[in-house]
ZAVEX-167948 format. One record per atom (N, C-alpha, C, O, CB): x, y, z; residue in three letters. Coordinates in steps of 0.2 Angstrom, whole numbers, plus 5000, padded with zeros to 4 digits. Glycine has a CB too. Layout:
BEGIN
XYZALA...
//
This chain:
BEGIN
509050614945MET509050614953MET508650554955MET508150534953MET508650674955MET508950514960GLU508750454962GLU508550454969GLU508250404972GLU509250394961GLU508550514972TYR508250524979TYR508550484985TYR508250474990TYR507550514979TYR509150454983GLY509450414988GLY509150354990GLY509150324995GLY509550454995GLY508750324985ALA508250274986ALA508550204984ALA508250154987ALA507650284983ALA509050194980PHE509250134977PHE509850104981PHE510350144982PHE509350134970PHE509750044983MET510350004985MET510749984980MET511349984980MET510149944990MET510449954974GLU510749934969GLU510249934963GLU509649924963GLU510949854970GLU510549954957LYS510149954951LYS510349904946LYS510949884945LYS510150024947LYS509849864943PHE509949814939PHE509349804935PHE508849834936PHE510149744942PHE509349754930ILE508749744926ILE508549674926ILE508949624925ILE508849764919ILE507949654929LEU507649584928LEU507049594923LEU506549624925LEU507449564935LEU507149564918HIS506649564912HIS506049514914HIS506149464918HIS506949554906HIS505449524911PRO504949474912PRO505149404910PRO505549404905PRO504249494909PRO504849354912ASN505049284910ASN504849274903ASN505049224900ASN504649234915ASN504349304900SER504149294893SER503949364890SER503949414894SER503549244893SER503749354884SER503449414881SER502949454885SER502449414887SER503249404874SER502949514886SER502549544891SER501949584887SER501549624891SER502949594895SER501949584881GLN501449624877GLN500749614880GLN500349664881GLN501449614870GLN500549554881GLN499849544882GLN499749524890GLN499149504892GLN499549484878GLN500249534894LEU500249514901LEU499949574905LEU499949634903LEU500849494903LEU499649564911PRO499349614915PRO499749674917PRO499549734918PRO498949584921PRO500449664918LEU500849714920LEU501349734915LEU501849764916LEU501249684926LEU501249714908GLY501649724903GLY501849794902GLY501349844902GLY501349704896GLY502449814901GLY502649884900GLY502849924907GLY503049974907GLY502149924897GLY502649894913LEU502749924919LEU503449904922LEU503649854921LEU502149904924LEU503749954926THR504349944929THR504249944937THR503749974939THR504849994928THR504649904941PHE504549904948PHE505249904951PHE505749884948PHE504049854950PHE505249914958ALA505849904962ALA505549864968ALA504949864970ALA506149974964ALA506049834972VAL505949784977VAL506249814984VAL506849834983VAL506149714976VAL505949814989LYS506249834996LYS506849784997LYS506749724997LYS505749825001LYS507349814999GLU507949775001GLU507949745009GLU507949795013GLU508649815000GLU507749685010MET507849655016MET508549625017MET508649565015MET507249605017MET508949665020THR509649645019THR509849575023THR509549565028THR510149695023THR510149535019HIS510349465021HIS510849435017HIS511049475012HIS509749425022HIS511049375018SER511549345014SER511249335007SER510649335006SER511849285017SER511649315002ALA511349304995ALA510849254995ALA510949204998ALA511949294990ALA510249274992ALA509749224992ALA509849164987ALA510249174982ALA509049264989ALA509549114988VAL509649054983VAL509149044978VAL509149004974VAL509748994987VAL508549084979SER507949084975SER507649154975SER507749184980SER507549024977SER507249164970THR506849224970THR506149214974THR505849164973THR506749244963THR506049264978ALA505349264982ALA504749264977ALA504749294972ALA505349324986ALA504249224979PRO503649214975PRO503349274973PRO503149284967PRO503149174979PRO503349324977ALA503049394976ALA503349424970ALA503049454965ALA503049444982ALA504049424970VAL504449444964VAL504349404958VAL504249434952VAL505149454966VAL504349344958VAL504249294953VAL503549314950VAL503449314943VAL504249224955VAL503049324954ASP502349334951ASP502349394947ASP502049394942ASP501849344957ASP502649454949VAL502549514945VAL503049514939VAL502849544934VAL502749574949VAL503549474939LEU503949464933LEU503549424928LEU503549434922LEU504649424935LEU503249364931LYS502749324926LYS502249374924LYS501949354918LYS502549264930LYS502049424927GLY501449464925GLY501649514920GLY501249554917GLY501249504931GLY502349514918GLY502549554913GLY502949624915GLY503149654911GLY501949584909GLY503049634921ALA503349694924ALA504149684924ALA504349624924ALA503149714931ALA504549734923THR505249734923THR505549764930THR505349824931THR505549774917THR505949724933CYS506249754939CYS506849794938CYS507249774934CYS506449694944CYS506949854941VAL507549894940VAL507949904946VAL508449944945VAL507249964937VAL507849874951GLY508349874957GLY508049864964GLY507449844964GLY508649944957GLY508449864969ARG508249854976ARG508349924979ARG508749964978ARG508749804979ARG507849934984THR507850004987THR508049994995THR508049944998THR507150024987THR508350054997VAL508550055004VAL507950055009VAL507350075007VAL508850125005VAL508050015014MET507550015019MET507750045026MET508350045027MET507249945020MET507350055031VAL507550075038VAL507950015041VAL507849955039VAL506950085042VAL508450035044GLU508949985047GLU508449935052GLU508149955056GLU509450015052GLU508549865050MET508149815053MET507449825053MET507049795057MET508349815061MET507249865048ALA506449875047ALA506149895054ALA505549875055ALA506149805045ALA506549935057TYR506249955064TYR506150025065TYR506350055071TYR506849925069TYR505850065061SER505650135062SER505150155057SER505050125052SER506350175061SER504750195059ILE504150225055ILE504350285051ILE503950315047ILE503550235059ILE504950315053ASN505150375050ASN505550365043ASN505450415039ASN505650405054ASN505850315042GLY506250305035GLY506950325036GLY507250325030GLY505850345030GLY507250335042GLU507950355042GLU508350295042GLU508250245045GLU508050395049GLU508950305039ASN509450255039ASN510150285040ASN510350315035ASN509450215033ASN510550275045VAL511150315047VAL511750285042VAL512250315042VAL511350305054VAL511650225040HIS512150185036HIS512150205029HIS512650215026HIS512050115037HIS511550205026TYR511450225019TYR511150295017TYR511150315011TYR511050165015TYR510950325022GLY510650395021GLY509950385021GLY509650335019GLY510950425015GLY509550435023THR508850435023THR508650465016THR508850515014THR508550485028THR508250425012PRO507950445006PRO507550505006PRO507250515011PRO507550385002PRO507550545001THR507250605001THR506550594999THR506350564994THR507550654996THR506050625003ASN505350625001ASN505250664995ASN505250724996ASN504950645007ASN505050644989PRO504850684983PRO504350724984PRO504250774980PRO504850634977PRO503850714989CYS503250754990CYS503350814994CYS503150864993CYS502650714992CYS503850804999ALA504050855004ALA504750845006ALA504850805011ALA503550845010ALA505250875002PRO505950855003PRO506150875010PRO506750845012PRO506350894998PRO505850915014ASP506050935020ASP505750885026ASP505850895032ASP505951005022ASP505450835024ARG505050795028ARG505350725027ARG505650705022ARG504350795028ARG505350675033VAL505550605032VAL505050575027VAL504450595026VAL505550575039VAL505250515024PRO504850485019PRO504450425022PRO503950405019PRO505250455014PRO504450415029GLY504150355032GLY504450295031GLY504850285026GLY503450355029GLY504350245035GLY504650185035GLY504250125037GLY503650135038GLY505250185040GLY504450065036SER505150045035SER505250035027SER505850035025SER505349985038SER504750035023SER504850025016SER504850095013SER504550115008SER504149995013SER505350135016SER505350205014SER505550215007SER505150255003SER505950245018SER506050185004SER506350194998SER505850164992SER505850194987SER506950174997SER505550114994SER505050084989SER504450134988SER504250134982SER504750024992SER504250174993ALA503750224992ALA504150284988ALA503750314984ALA503550254999ALA504750304990VAL505050364987VAL505150354979VAL504950394975VAL505750374990VAL505350294977VAL505450284970VAL504750284966VAL504750304960VAL505750214968VAL504250264969VAL503550274966VAL503350344966VAL503150374961VAL503050234969VAL503450384971GLY503250454972GLY503650494967GLY503350544965GLY503350474979GLY504250474966ALA504750514962ALA504650504954ALA504950534950ALA505450504964ALA504250454953GLY504050434946GLY504650394943GLY504750384937GLY503950494942GLY505050364947LEU505650324945LEU505450254943LEU505750214938LEU506150314950LEU504850224945VAL504550164943VAL503850174943VAL503550214946VAL504850104948VAL503450124940ASP502750124940ASP502450094947ASP501950124949ASP502450084934ASP502750044950PHE502550024956PHE503149994960PHE503649984957PHE501949974955PHE503049974966SER503649944970SER503349894975SER502749904977SER504049994973SER503749854977ILE503549804982ILE503849824989ILE504449834989ILE503749734980ILE503549814994GLY503749825001GLY503549775006GLY503249725003GLY503549895004GLY503649785012THR503349735017THR503049785022THR503249835024THR503849695020THR502549755026ASP502149785031ASP502049745037ASP501749685036ASP501449815028ASP502249765042THR502149725049THR501649765053THR501149745055THR502849715052THR501849835054GLY501449875059GLY501349945055GLY501149995059GLY501849885065GLY501349945049GLY501250005045GLY501750025040GLY501750085037GLY501150065050GLY502249975039SER502849995035SER502650005027SER503150025024SER503349945035SER502049995025VAL501850015018VAL501450075019VAL501450125015VAL501549955014VAL500950065023ARG500450115024ARG500750185026ARG500550235023ARG499950095029ARG501150185031ALA501450255033ALA501850285027ALA501750345026ALA501950245039ALA502350255024PRO502750285019PRO502250305013PRO502450355010PRO503350245016PRO501750275011ALA501350295006ALA501050355008ALA500950405003ALA500750235005ALA500750365014SER500450425016SER500950485016SER500750545014SER500150425023SER501550475018TYR502050525019TYR502250545012TYR502450605011TYR502650495023TYR502250505007CYS502550525000CYS501950534995CYS502050544990CYS502950464998CYS501350534998GLY500750564994GLY500650514988GLY500350534983GLY500950624991GLY500650444989ILE500550394984ILE500050344987ILE499750354993ILE501150364982ILE499950294984LEU499450244986LEU499850184989LEU500350164985LEU498950214981LEU499650154994GLY500050094997GLY499450044999GLY498950065002GLY500550115002GLY499649974998PHE499149925000PHE499449875004PHE499949845002PHE498749904994PHE499149865010ARG499349805014ARG498749755014ARG498249765016ARG499549825021ARG498849695011PRO498349645011PRO498249615018PRO498649625022PRO498549595005PRO497749575018SER497649535025SER498249485026SER498549465021SER497049495024SER498449475032HIS498949425034HIS498849365031HIS498249335031HIS499049425041HIS499349335028ASP499249265025ASP498849265018ASP498649215016ASP499049215029ASP498749325015ALA498349325009ALA498749295003ALA498449264999ALA498149395007ALA499449295004PHE499849254999PHE500449245002PHE500649265008PHE499949294992PHE500849204999CYS501449175001CYS502049225003CYS502149264998CYS501749124997CYS502249225009THR502849275010THR503549235011THR503949265014THR502749305017THR503549175007SER504149145007SER504749185004SER504549224999SER504049075003SER505349185007GLY505849225004GLY505849295007GLY506349335006GLY505749234997GLY505449315012VAL505449375015VAL505749365022VAL505549325026VAL504649405016VAL506249405023ILE506549405030ILE506049425035ILE505749475035ILE507149445030ILE505949375040PRO505449395045PRO505549455050PRO506149455052PRO505249335049PRO505049485052MET505149535057MET504749515063MET504949505069MET504849605054MET504049505062SER503649475067SER503149435063SER502649455060SER503249535071SER503249365062GLN502949325057GLN502149325058GLN501849305053GLN503249255058GLN501849335064SER501149335064SER500849395061SER500249405061SER500949325071SER501249445059PHE501049515057PHE501249525050PHE500949565046PHE501149565061PHE501849495048ASP502249515042ASP501749495036ASP501449445036ASP502849475042ASP501849545031THR501549525024THR501849575019THR502249625021THR500749545024THR501749555013VAL502049595007VAL501449645005VAL500949625005VAL502249545001VAL501749705004GLY501249755001GLY501549794995GLY502149774993GLY501049805006GLY501149834992TRP501449864986TRP501149944985TRP500749964989TRP501249824980TRP501549974981PHE501450054981PHE501350064973PHE501550034969PHE502050094983PHE500950114972ALA500850144965ALA500550214966ALA500250234971ALA500350094961ALA500650254960ARG500350324960ARG499650314957ARG499250354959ARG500850364955ARG499550274953ASP498950264949ASP498550204952ASP498750154953ASP499050254942ASP497850224954PRO497450164957PRO497350104952PRO497250054955PRO496850194959PRO497350124946ALA497250064941ALA497850024941ALA497849954941ALA497150094934ALA498450044942VAL499050004942VAL499049974949VAL499249914949VAL499750054942VAL498850004954LEU498849974961LEU498449914960LEU498549854963LEU498550024966LEU497849914957ASN497349864956ASN497649804952ASN497549744954ASN496749884953ASN498049824947ARG498249774942ARG498849734946ARG498849674945ARG498649804936ARG499249764950VAL499749734954VAL499449684959VAL499649624959VAL500249784957VAL498949704962GLY498549664967GLY498249604964GLY498249554967GLY498049704970GLY497949614958GLY497649554954GLY498249504953GLY498049444954GLY497349574948GLY498849524951VAL499349474950VAL499649444956VAL499649384957VAL499949504946VAL499749484961LEU500049454967LEU499549414971LEU499749364974LEU500249514972LEU498949424971LEU498349384975LEU498049334970LEU497649294972LEU497849434977LEU498349324964HIS498049274959HIS497349284958HIS496949234959HIS498249204962HIS497049344957LEU496349354957LEU496149344950LEU496449354945LEU496149424959LEU495549314949PRO495249314942PRO495049394940PRO495149434944PRO494549274942PRO494849394934ASN494749464931ASN494049474929ASN493949484923ASN495249484925ASN493549474934PRO492849474932PRO492649554931PRO493049594933PRO492449444938PRO492149564928ASP491849624927ASP491749654934ASP491449624939ASP491249634923ASP491949724935PRO491749754942PRO491049754944PRO490649764939PRO492049824942PRO490949744950VAL490249744953VAL490149804956VAL490549824961VAL490049684957VAL489649844955ALA489449904958ALA489249894965ALA488849844967ALA488949944955ALA489449934970PRO489249914977PRO488549934978PRO488249974975PRO489649964982PRO488149894983GLY487449904984GLY487349964989GLY486850004989GLY487149844988GLY487849984993GLN487850034998GLN488550055000GLN488950015001GLN487350015004GLN488650125001ILE489250145004ILE489050185010ILE488650235009ILE489650184999ILE489350175016ILE489150205022ILE489750255024ILE490350245024ILE489150155028ILE489550315025ILE489950375027ILE489850385035ILE489350405037ILE489750445023ILE490350365039PRO490350375046PRO490450445048PRO491050465049PRO490850325050PRO489950485048GLU490050555050GLU490450575056GLU490850625056GLU489350595050GLU490350535061ASP490650555068ASP491450535067ASP491850575071ASP490350515073ASP491650495063CYS492350475062CYS492650535059CYS493250555061CYS492450415059CYS492350555053PHE492650615049PHE492650675053PHE493150725053PHE492250625043PHE492150685058SER492150745062SER492750755067SER492850805069SER491450755066SER493050695068LEU493650695073LEU494250725070LEU494750745073LEU493750635076LEU494250725063SER494850745059SER494950825059SER494450865059SER494850725052SER495550845060SER495650925059SER495750945052SER495751005051SER496350935063SER495750895047ILE495750915040ILE495050935038ILE494550905039ILE496050855036ILE495050985034PRO494351015032PRO493950965028PRO494250925024PRO494451075028PRO493350955029SER492950905025SER492950905018SER492850855015SER492150915028SER493150965015ASP493150975008ASP493750935005ASP493850924999ASP493251045005ASP494250915010ARG494850875008ARG494750805010ARG495150755008ARG495450905011ARG494250785013THR494150715015THR493450685013THR493350655008THR494150705023THR492950705017THR492250675016THR491950695009THR491750655006THR491750705021THR492050765007GLN491750785001GLN492150754995GLN491750744990GLN491850855001GLN492750744996VAL493150704990VAL492850634989VAL492750614983VAL493850704992VAL492750604995LEU492450534994LEU491750534991LEU491550494987LEU492450505001LEU491350584994ILE490650584992ILE490650604984ILE490250564980ILE490250634996ILE491050644982ARG491050664975ARG491250604970ARG490950594965ARG491450724973ARG491750574973SER491950514969SER491450464968SER491350434963SER492550484972SER491150444974VAL490550394974VAL490050414969VAL489750374965VAL490350384981VAL489750484970GLU489250504966GLU489450504958GLU488950484954GLU489050574968GLU490050514957LYS490250514950LYS490250444947LYS490050434941LYS490950544949LYS490450394951HIS490450324948HIS489850284949HIS489650244945HIS491050294951HIS489450294954PHE488950254956PHE488250294957PHE487750264958PHE489050214962PHE488250354958GLY487650394959GLY487550404967GLY487950364971GLY487050364957GLY487150454969ASN487150464976ASN486650424980ASN486550424986ASN486950534977ASN486250384976GLN485750344979GLN486050284984GLN485650254988GLN485350304974GLN486650264983ILE486950214987ILE487250244993ILE487550204997ILE487450174983ILE487350304994LEU487650335000LEU487150335006LEU486550355005LEU487850404998LEU487450315012LYS487150315018LYS487550355023LYS488150325024LYS486850245020LYS487350405026HIS487650435032HIS487450415038HIS486850415040HIS487650515031HIS487950395043ILE487750365049ILE488250395054ILE488750425053ILE487750295049ILE488050385061ASN488450395066ASN488750325068ASN488350275070ASN488150425073ASN489450315067LEU489650245068LEU489550215075LEU489450155076LEU490450245066LEU489650265080GLY489550245087GLY488850215088GLY488750155091GLY489650295092GLY488350245085ASP487650225086ASP487550155082ASP487250105084ASP487150275083ASP487850155076TYR487850095072TYR488150035076TYR487849975076TYR488150105065TYR488750035079VAL489049985082VAL488649965088VAL488549905089VAL489750005084VAL488350015092GLU487949995098GLU487349955096GLU487149915100GLU487750055101GLU487049975090GLU486449935088GLU486549875085GLU486149825086GLU486049985083GLU487049865081LYS487149805076LYS487649755079LYS487649695077LYS487449835070LYS488049775084VAL488549725086VAL488449725094VAL488849755098VAL489349755085VAL488049675096PRO487849665103PRO488449645107PRO488449665113PRO487349615104PRO488949615105SER489549595109SER489949655111SER490349645115SER489949545105SER489849705108LEU490249765110LEU489849815114LEU490149865116LEU490549805104LEU489249805115GLN488849845119GLN489049865126GLN488949925128GLN488149825120GLN489449815129HIS489649835136HIS490249885135HIS490449905141HIS489849775139HIS490549895129PHE491049945129PHE490850015127PHE491150065128PHE491549925123PHE490150015126MET489850075124MET489550115129MET489350085134MET489350065118MET489450175129SER489150215134SER488750275130SER488950295125SER489650245139SER488150285133ARG487750335129ARG488050405130ARG487850455126ARG487050335132ARG488450415135LYS488850475136LYS489450475132LYS489850535131LYS488950485143LYS489750425129MET490350425125MET490250375119MET490250315120MET490950395130MET490250405114LYS490250365107LYS490850365104LYS491250415105LYS489650395103LYS491050315101ILE491650305097ILE491650345091ILE492150355087ILE491850235096ILE
//
């Protein structure tokens, strides 16, 4: 079952032996930004191929990349593998679907106003949008060039990190433990989701990896008012953010 996610399936092998490469043994798919035939391969795709991954196809996107739902009346709306009766999110809908369904290890999408982040959340996987201009978007059909960027999806945080290291051309230093992690209690209190599914999950994870001594619980409204003087005129003692 392919969940209606592929525009075209094919195989692009890594540029060299992938055994010792950071993405060796991984498969991926690429969001289809419909246009006339390209004359060269986008740098983002070249990077992950050089990193040792194998491309297995192009995925359906929302028409004109212009919806957050993931619907496409021309090619059909891909099925959300996490919740088949719900939309998969857009516009990188199928790039999220193929990862959520386990058809590939990771995928590449684009994000202008949430087009990686939304489908990742809808499909129950991880999605990352880097800062604008963090790397070259040459070869990407523009939507809004002052916001457009390339993002990626994965089920496994370790894979998400490996892909990011390749795309962002990062060195591979030993991880550095954080000095402090701040929990904005007032922000979490606004959520209707029970704390055992949000705050407590985060706290347990931090304690497991780094210990509880680095945790600090604050009221973000008070913190901003105290630490960011330029925003004080937006704040009110009767209304905290």
